[in-house]
A tleap script that builds the chain and sets N, CA, C and O, in Angstrom:
source leaprc.protein.ff14SB
mol = sequence {
  NMET GLY ALA GLU LYS PRO VAL TYR SER PHE
  ARG LEU ASN PRO GLU LEU VAL ASP ALA LEU
  LYS VAL LEU ALA LYS GLU GLN ASN ARG ASN
  LEU SER ASN LEU VAL GLU THR ILE LEU ILE
  GLU TYR VAL LYS LYS GLN GLY CASN
}
set mol.1.N position { 19.812 -6.156 3.126 }
set mol.1.CA position { 18.416 -6.631 2.483 }
set mol.1.C position { 17.773 -6.569 4.049 }
set mol.1.O position { 18.407 -6.611 5.103 }
set mol.2.N position { 16.929 -6.504 3.939 }
set mol.2.CA position { 16.134 -6.394 5.644 }
set mol.2.C position { 15.030 -8.430 5.005 }
set mol.2.O position { 14.702 -9.338 4.241 }
set mol.3.N position { 15.069 -7.852 5.991 }
set mol.3.CA position { 14.467 -9.578 6.411 }
set mol.3.C position { 12.768 -9.769 5.622 }
set mol.3.O position { 12.006 -8.853 5.310 }
set mol.4.N position { 12.609 -10.847 5.504 }
set mol.4.CA position { 11.792 -11.361 4.211 }
set mol.4.C position { 10.318 -10.239 5.115 }
set mol.4.O position { 10.388 -9.935 6.305 }
set mol.5.N position { 9.624 -9.992 4.569 }
set mol.5.CA position { 7.888 -9.766 5.382 }
set mol.5.C position { 7.385 -10.805 4.538 }
set mol.5.O position { 7.603 -11.416 3.492 }
set mol.6.N position { 6.037 -10.627 6.216 }
set mol.6.CA position { 4.555 -11.810 5.935 }
set mol.6.C position { 4.168 -11.104 4.643 }
set mol.6.O position { 4.680 -10.116 4.117 }
set mol.7.N position { 2.847 -12.068 4.154 }
set mol.7.CA position { 2.540 -11.669 2.878 }
set mol.7.C position { 0.650 -11.882 3.350 }
set mol.7.O position { 0.194 -12.821 4.001 }
set mol.8.N position { 0.130 -11.103 2.972 }
set mol.8.CA position { -1.154 -10.435 3.520 }
set mol.8.C position { -1.904 -10.829 2.599 }
set mol.8.O position { -1.399 -10.283 1.618 }
set mol.9.N position { -3.150 -11.662 2.084 }
set mol.9.CA position { -4.205 -11.131 1.293 }
set mol.9.C position { -5.224 -10.154 1.472 }
set mol.9.O position { -5.457 -10.017 2.673 }
set mol.10.N position { -6.025 -9.312 0.644 }
set mol.10.CA position { -6.674 -8.885 0.842 }
set mol.10.C position { -7.810 -8.717 0.209 }
set mol.10.O position { -7.576 -8.648 -0.998 }
set mol.11.N position { -9.598 -8.557 0.582 }
set mol.11.CA position { -10.029 -8.791 -1.007 }
set mol.11.C position { -10.708 -7.428 -1.472 }
set mol.11.O position { -11.627 -6.916 -0.833 }
set mol.12.N position { -10.254 -6.962 -2.474 }
set mol.12.CA position { -10.637 -5.005 -2.270 }
set mol.12.C position { -11.296 -4.816 -3.150 }
set mol.12.O position { -11.324 -5.771 -3.926 }
set mol.13.N position { -12.212 -3.523 -3.585 }
set mol.13.CA position { -13.234 -3.404 -4.875 }
set mol.13.C position { -11.390 -2.958 -6.421 }
set mol.13.O position { -10.305 -2.392 -6.561 }
set mol.14.N position { -12.644 -3.982 -7.194 }
set mol.14.CA position { -11.034 -3.518 -8.357 }
set mol.14.C position { -11.207 -2.312 -8.933 }
set mol.14.O position { -10.557 -2.128 -9.963 }
set mol.15.N position { -12.118 -1.169 -8.439 }
set mol.15.CA position { -11.894 0.201 -9.456 }
set mol.15.C position { -11.142 0.237 -7.601 }
set mol.15.O position { -11.072 -0.925 -8.001 }
set mol.16.N position { -10.851 0.309 -6.857 }
set mol.16.CA position { -9.953 0.798 -5.943 }
set mol.16.C position { -8.704 0.468 -6.691 }
set mol.16.O position { -7.985 1.241 -7.324 }
set mol.17.N position { -8.538 -1.168 -6.454 }
set mol.17.CA position { -6.803 -1.082 -7.144 }
set mol.17.C position { -6.812 -0.158 -8.292 }
set mol.17.O position { -6.295 0.959 -8.306 }
set mol.18.N position { -7.146 -0.457 -8.796 }
set mol.18.CA position { -6.466 0.866 -10.130 }
set mol.18.C position { -6.790 1.724 -10.177 }
set mol.18.O position { -6.414 2.226 -11.236 }
set mol.19.N position { -7.607 2.649 -9.377 }
set mol.19.CA position { -6.718 3.900 -8.396 }
set mol.19.C position { -5.023 3.722 -7.810 }
set mol.19.O position { -3.871 4.118 -7.991 }
set mol.20.N position { -5.866 2.822 -6.996 }
set mol.20.CA position { -4.688 2.949 -6.205 }
set mol.20.C position { -2.845 2.139 -7.036 }
set mol.20.O position { -1.739 2.340 -6.533 }
set mol.21.N position { -3.126 1.223 -8.423 }
set mol.21.CA position { -2.552 1.397 -9.262 }
set mol.21.C position { -1.933 2.976 -10.238 }
set mol.21.O position { -0.905 2.611 -10.808 }
set mol.22.N position { -2.010 3.390 -10.331 }
set mol.22.CA position { -2.275 4.830 -10.918 }
set mol.22.C position { -1.348 5.320 -10.186 }
set mol.22.O position { -0.279 5.654 -10.698 }
set mol.23.N position { -1.640 5.484 -8.538 }
set mol.23.CA position { -1.072 6.470 -7.642 }
set mol.23.C position { 0.350 6.050 -7.615 }
set mol.23.O position { 1.460 6.570 -7.729 }
set mol.24.N position { -0.261 4.681 -7.378 }
set mol.24.CA position { 1.291 4.453 -7.793 }
set mol.24.C position { 2.381 4.268 -8.843 }
set mol.24.O position { 3.533 4.413 -8.435 }
set mol.25.N position { 2.252 4.052 -9.774 }
set mol.25.CA position { 2.967 4.405 -11.001 }
set mol.25.C position { 2.980 6.467 -10.926 }
set mol.25.O position { 3.622 7.302 -11.563 }
set mol.26.N position { 2.664 6.500 -10.593 }
set mol.26.CA position { 2.819 7.889 -10.247 }
set mol.26.C position { 3.875 8.261 -9.190 }
set mol.26.O position { 4.227 9.440 -9.166 }
set mol.27.N position { 4.132 7.856 -8.779 }
set mol.27.CA position { 5.246 7.872 -7.707 }
set mol.27.C position { 6.414 6.802 -7.923 }
set mol.27.O position { 7.461 6.442 -7.385 }
set mol.28.N position { 5.949 6.632 -8.567 }
set mol.28.CA position { 7.233 4.746 -8.914 }
set mol.28.C position { 7.707 3.545 -7.338 }
set mol.28.O position { 8.682 3.088 -6.741 }
set mol.29.N position { 6.202 3.543 -7.334 }
set mol.29.CA position { 6.358 3.004 -6.375 }
set mol.29.C position { 5.637 1.148 -7.466 }
set mol.29.O position { 5.029 1.047 -8.532 }
set mol.30.N position { 6.404 -0.480 -5.947 }
set mol.30.CA position { 5.395 -1.292 -6.456 }
set mol.30.C position { 3.710 -0.501 -5.539 }
set mol.30.O position { 3.590 0.549 -4.908 }
set mol.31.N position { 2.679 -1.600 -5.880 }
set mol.31.CA position { 1.417 -1.313 -5.604 }
set mol.31.C position { 1.050 -1.493 -3.561 }
set mol.31.O position { 0.198 -0.993 -2.826 }
set mol.32.N position { 2.477 -2.680 -3.276 }
set mol.32.CA position { 2.547 -3.483 -2.491 }
set mol.32.C position { 2.738 -2.383 -1.674 }
set mol.32.O position { 2.154 -2.290 -0.594 }
set mol.33.N position { 3.613 -1.418 -2.148 }
set mol.33.CA position { 4.352 -0.514 -1.341 }
set mol.33.C position { 3.569 0.890 -0.476 }
set mol.33.O position { 3.446 1.283 0.684 }
set mol.34.N position { 3.116 1.360 -2.014 }
set mol.34.CA position { 2.717 2.341 -1.500 }
set mol.34.C position { 1.226 1.524 -0.834 }
set mol.34.O position { 0.736 2.246 0.034 }
set mol.35.N position { 0.787 0.810 -0.947 }
set mol.35.CA position { -0.373 0.600 0.134 }
set mol.35.C position { -0.040 0.166 1.472 }
set mol.35.O position { -0.822 0.062 2.417 }
set mol.36.N position { 1.661 -0.168 1.448 }
set mol.36.CA position { 2.721 -0.274 2.722 }
set mol.36.C position { 1.922 1.607 3.261 }
set mol.36.O position { 0.953 2.055 3.873 }
set mol.37.N position { 2.620 1.886 2.834 }
set mol.37.CA position { 3.193 3.705 2.942 }
set mol.37.C position { 1.480 4.885 2.900 }
set mol.37.O position { 1.461 6.114 2.963 }
set mol.38.N position { 0.052 3.767 2.758 }
set mol.38.CA position { -0.876 5.135 3.005 }
set mol.38.C position { -1.106 4.203 4.296 }
set mol.38.O position { -1.443 4.738 5.352 }
set mol.39.N position { -0.985 3.273 4.244 }
set mol.39.CA position { -1.151 1.765 5.756 }
set mol.39.C position { -0.480 2.352 7.267 }
set mol.39.O position { -0.691 2.186 8.468 }
set mol.40.N position { 0.323 3.027 6.515 }
set mol.40.CA position { 1.703 3.567 7.745 }
set mol.40.C position { 1.617 4.675 8.331 }
set mol.40.O position { 1.758 4.813 9.546 }
set mol.41.N position { 1.255 6.037 7.124 }
set mol.41.CA position { 0.817 7.141 7.144 }
set mol.41.C position { -1.191 7.233 8.714 }
set mol.41.O position { -1.669 8.089 9.458 }
set mol.42.N position { -1.464 6.078 8.407 }
set mol.42.CA position { -3.052 6.457 8.265 }
set mol.42.C position { -2.934 6.027 10.505 }
set mol.42.O position { -3.411 6.652 11.452 }
set mol.43.N position { -1.966 4.551 10.451 }
set mol.43.CA position { -1.728 4.714 11.534 }
set mol.43.C position { -1.029 5.648 12.848 }
set mol.43.O position { -1.193 5.766 14.062 }
set mol.44.N position { 0.025 6.332 11.547 }
set mol.44.CA position { 0.354 7.619 12.270 }
set mol.44.C position { -0.782 8.061 12.741 }
set mol.44.O position { -0.849 8.028 13.970 }
set mol.45.N position { -1.947 8.572 12.042 }
set mol.45.CA position { -2.884 9.306 11.705 }
set mol.45.C position { -2.764 9.430 13.320 }
set mol.45.O position { -2.526 10.285 14.174 }
set mol.46.N position { -3.037 8.220 13.226 }
set mol.46.CA position { -4.819 7.363 14.607 }
set mol.46.C position { -3.812 7.669 16.376 }
set mol.46.O position { -4.152 7.337 17.511 }
set mol.47.N position { -2.832 8.242 16.007 }
set mol.47.CA position { -1.996 8.090 17.300 }
set mol.47.C position { -1.210 6.862 18.075 }
set mol.47.O position { -1.092 6.624 19.277 }
set mol.48.N position { -0.673 6.111 16.785 }
set mol.48.CA position { -0.654 4.751 17.306 }
set mol.48.C position { 0.715 4.100 16.971 }
set mol.48.O position { 0.951 2.944 17.320 }
savepdb mol mol.pdb
quit
């Protein structure tokens, strides 16, 4: 198993969180994993 990742706290619009939860469930992921995946893809697209 990998090293434990740091924990971050964000304030998000409840409607956004609800939509993300639906996507996570559809993709058989937890919410944290979905958000991390979205952010990784965003950073890659920015060329970093």
